[in-house]
C-alpha positions, -999 to 999 in steps of 0.1 A, spaced: 83 -271 278 72 -246 252 89 -242 218 100 -208 229 119 -221 259 134 -248 237 146 -221 214 162 -203 243 178 -235 255 193 -242 220 205 -206 217 222 -209 251 240 -241 242 251 -225 209 264 -194 228 282 -215 254 299 -234 226 310 -202 210 323 -186 242 338 -217 259 349 -238 230 384 -240 216 395 -213 192 420 -216 163 433 -185 145 402 -165 154 409 -134 176 442 -125 160 441 -89 148 446 -83 111 469 -54 103 449 -22 97 416 -39 106 391 -29 133 405 -46 164 373 -47 185 352 -72 166 351 -95 197 334 -67 217 309 -61 189 302 -99 189 297 -100 227 274 -70 224 253 -86 197 253 -122 211 241 -111 245 217 -86 231 201 -115 212 202 -136 244 183 -110 264 157 -106 237 152 -144 233 149 -148 271 122 -121 272 104 -135 242 104 -170 256 91 -161 291 55 -168 283 50 -181 319 53 -144 330 23 -124 321 32 -88 327 55 -75 300 77 -58 326 84 -92 343 93 -107 309 118 -79 303 132 -83 338 136 -120 332 154 -114 299 177 -89 317 185 -112 346 190 -142 323 213 -123 300 233 -107 328 238 -140 347 249 -157 315 274 -129 307 289 -130 341 290 -168 343 306 -173 309 333 -147 317 340 -165 350 341 -199 333 366 -186 307 390 -181 336 389 -218 342 394 -229 306 431 -230 297 427 -219 260 404 -189 269 409 -156 287 384 -137 307 380 -100 300 362 -72 319 357 -54 286 340 -85 271 317 -86 302 309 -49 298 301 -54 261 278 -82 270 261 -62 297 257 -33 274 242 -56 247 216 -71 270 207 -38 286 204 -17 254 185 -44 234 159 -48 263 157 -11 268 148 -7 231 124 -36 233 107 -21 264 103 13 247 87 -3 217 64 -27 237 54 -7 267 39 24 250 
């Protein structure tokens, strides 16, 4: 196992802990505050996931395949964590969270592709 794949594994474990672990007072809106921080967090976390997956895919030589791997990995993780949240009693599943995760993975890898595939 390469160090890059180990980094992806550690990030995935961290992400699963954040998305499936118990929550305390987090998620309660503060009066007058921006109420969509959880969507911003999903966007950012899954954007990082897609980038790390593409970066760690050294076993795929063409850059396009690495980007496709990052996209597939990020999308599967976004869908599976939202599905798993339905099974956890202290979590709720949300289509908007899923869409924010999909947008984060897609946009981050699109920008990565535009910068790398010139």
